[in-house]
Each structure stands twice: as C-alpha cells, then as structure tokens.
C-alpha positions in Angstrom: 0.0 0.0 0.0 2.8 2.4 1.0 4.6 1.5 -2.3 1.4 2.2 -4.3 1.0 5.6 -2.6 4.7 6.4 -3.4 4.2 5.5 -7.1 1.0 7.5 -7.3 2.7 10.6 -5.7 5.7 10.2 -8.1 3.3 10.0 -11.1 1.5 13.2 -9.9 4.8 15.0 -9.5 5.9 14.1 -13.0 2.6 15.0 -14.5 2.6 18.3 -12.6 6.1 19.1 -13.7 5.2 18.4 -17.3 2.0 20.6 -17.0 3.8 23.4 -15.3 6.8 23.0 -17.7 4.3 23.3 -20.6 2.8 26.4 -19.1 6.1 28.0 -18.6 7.2 27.0 -22.1 4.0 28.4 -23.5 4.4 31.6 -21.6 8.1 31.9 -22.6 7.0 31.6 -26.3 4.3 34.2 -25.9 6.4 36.8 -24.0 8.9 37.4 -26.9 6.0 37.8 -29.2 4.5 40.5 -27.0 7.9 42.1 -26.6 8.4 42.2 -30.4 5.1 44.0 -30.9 5.9 46.4 -28.1 9.4 47.0 -29.4 8.0 47.6 -32.9 5.4 50.0 -31.5 8.0 51.8 -29.5 10.3 52.1 -32.5 7.3 53.4 -34.5 6.6 56.0 -31.8 10.2 57.1 -31.7 10.3 57.4 -35.5 7.0 59.4 -35.6 8.2 61.6 -32.7 11.5 62.2 -34.5 9.6 63.2 -37.7 7.4 65.6 -35.7 10.4 67.2 -34.1 12.0 67.8 -37.5 8.8 69.3 -38.9 8.6 71.7 -35.9 12.2 72.8 -36.4 11.7 73.5 -40.1 8.6 75.5 -39.3 10.4 77.6 -36.7 13.3 78.3 -39.2 10.8 79.7 -41.7 9.3 82.0 -39.2 12.7 83.2 -38.2 13.7 84.0 -41.8 10.5 85.9 -42.3 11.0 87.9 -39.1 14.6 88.9 -40.1 13.6 90.2 -43.5 14.2 94.0 -44.1 15.2 96.2 -47.0 18.9 95.6 -46.4 18.3 91.8 -46.9 18.0 92.3 -50.6 20.7 94.8 -51.6 24.5 94.7 -50.9 26.9 97.6 -50.4 28.8 96.6 -53.5 25.6 96.6 -55.7 24.7 100.1 -54.5 28.2 101.4 -54.9 28.3 100.0 -58.5 25.0 101.8 -59.3 26.1 105.2 -58.0 29.7 104.9 -59.2 31.5 105.5 -55.9 32.3 103.9 -52.5 29.5 103.9 -50.0 29.1 103.1 -46.3 27.3 99.9 -45.3 23.5 100.1 -45.4 21.7 101.7 -42.5 18.1 101.1 -41.7 15.8 104.1 -41.5 12.1 104.9 -41.8 10.8 105.0 -45.4 9.7 108.5 -46.4 6.8 107.8 -48.9 5.9 104.2 -48.4 5.3 101.7 -45.6 8.3 99.7 -44.3 11.9 100.5 -43.7 14.6 102.0 -46.0 18.1 100.7 -46.4 20.3 103.8 -46.9 24.0 103.8 -48.2 26.0 107.0 -47.9 28.7 108.4 -50.2 31.7 110.5 -49.1 29.9 113.8 -49.8 26.7 113.0 -47.9 25.8 115.5 -45.2 26.7 114.5 -41.6 25.4 113.4 -39.3 23.7 110.8 -41.4 19.9 110.7 -40.9 18.5 107.6 -42.7 14.9 108.8 -42.1 15.4 111.7 -44.5 16.2 111.5 -48.2 19.4 113.4 -49.2 22.0 113.7 -51.9 24.9 111.3 -52.3 22.9 108.4 -51.1 21.3 105.2 -52.4 17.9 104.4 -50.8 16.2 101.0 -51.2 12.8 100.3 -49.8 11.1 96.9 -50.0 7.5 96.5 -48.7 6.6 92.8 -48.5 3.2 91.3 -48.1 -0.5 92.3 -48.6 0.2 96.0 -48.3 2.7 96.1 -51.2 0.1 96.9 -53.9 -1.6 99.5 -51.7 1.7 101.5 -51.0 2.7 101.1 -54.7 -0.6 102.7 -55.9 -0.6 105.3 -53.1 2.8 106.8 -54.1 1.8 106.5 -57.8 -1.3 108.6 -57.1 0.9 111.4 -55.7 3.3 111.8 -58.6 3.3 112.0 -62.4 4.3 108.4 -63.1 6.1 107.4 -66.2 5.5 103.7 -67.0 8.7 101.6 -67.3 8.7 98.2 -68.9 10.9 95.2 -68.3 10.9 95.3 -64.5 8.6 93.1 -62.3 4.9 93.0 -63.0 4.7 96.7 -63.5 6.9 99.7 -62.8 7.1 103.5 -63.1 9.5 106.4 -62.7 8.1 109.2 -60.5 9.5 111.8 -62.8 12.2 113.3 -60.6 13.6 110.9 -57.9 12.9 107.2 -57.9 11.9 104.0 -59.7 9.0 102.0 -58.2 8.5 98.3 -59.1 5.8 95.9 -58.2 6.7 92.2 -58.3 4.2 89.7 -56.8 3.7 90.8 -53.2 6.8 93.0 -53.1 7.0 96.7 -53.7 10.5 97.9 -54.5 11.4 101.6 -54.6 14.9 102.7 -55.5 16.4 106.2 -55.3 20.0 106.8 -56.5 20.9 110.4 -55.7 24.5 111.3 -56.7 26.2 114.4 -55.1 25.7 117.5 -57.1 23.4 115.8 -59.7 19.8 114.9 -60.1 18.7 111.3 -59.3 19.6 108.8 -62.1 17.0 106.6 -63.6 19.6 104.5 -65.4 21.4 103.9 -62.1 18.1 102.9 -60.5 17.3 100.5 -63.3 20.8 98.9 -62.9 20.2 98.4 -59.2 16.7 97.0 -59.8 18.2 94.4 -62.2 20.4 93.3 -59.3 17.7 93.2 -56.7 14.6 91.8 -58.4 15.9 88.2 -58.8 16.1 88.0 -55.0 12.4 88.9 -54.6 
C-alpha cells in the first residue's frame, strides 16, 4: 500500500512538472511575441516623434527667416556702390519716407553728416522693399501722388516718379529705389541697374 502511494505521488509529481513546464514553455514563447510587438510600436513611436520634431524645427526656421527680413536683406553695399559709381558706407536702416516699411540707406563721401536715414538726401542710395499684402496699396498710393512714367521690363509693373525714384511691383513685393549722386539729379539709369540686381532676389 505504501509503495502504491509512493508510485502515485511520483506520477502526480511528474505530470505536474510536465504541466507546469508546458505552461512555462508556452508563456516563454508568448512573451517574446508580445515584446516584439511592443518594441515595434516603441520604434514606430520614436520614428514618428522624430519626424514631428524635424517638422517643428523646419517651421520655426521659416518664421525666423521671415522675421529677419528687411530692405537691407535684398541689396548689398557693392551693388549700391556700383549703381552710383562711388564707394559707400554699409547700409543703415531708417524709416521709409513715402511708403510703408523701412529703408536701407547707403551714404557716399559727400553725404551730409550726421547721417539721418529717415530723411532723403544727396549722395545716397535708398532702397525700400515693402513685403506682403500692403505692397500693392503702397505702390498705388505713391503712384497717385506723382506724375508716373510707365517703365517696362521690371517686375509685373513699374514707373519712374518723374524726378527721384523707380518703383517696381513684383508679386507681393513693392521695391522703390532712389539713387541720388552728389551735385546731380537722381539717375533713372542707375536705379534700373540696381533694380536688375535686386529683383531676382524677390
């Protein structure tokens, strides 16, 4: 009887071990499968997160570029000096006199001192660029105050104001250039030369 009980217990032990072993084995097979799915999901989340981060950085860069735009962004000291035919100071930002926005002003050696970029004067090159929805409004506003002479070959439309400057409309940009040599009237041909250098940048 004692022997029979011992055999029975041994059989139960073996059976239990197999059953438990099977369960552990089954669980062991299932765990890697779950881990694979989780790892795949985590990798996907990291990839998506990475893409989103890149997109945000790109968007911020665009905003920064737009915020840093001004009239001196589109014209160089060398281009202005070439147009007026003499050496000039680096561009200085001042308030535009007849249109919205800011002027970029370059001074020649005979320009009055102290330099006041908010006021138009001789021996200077003034470049104003108005960008955005107000460009057409300012272009037409100044046009209504002068005797405009239509000029072809520049932007979408252009005119000379008859005595001081060339105005050009290109898309949502209004460009106005005044090249005023010392001891001489403003030069339309010099302004056209400078417009040719600036317009491809707009």
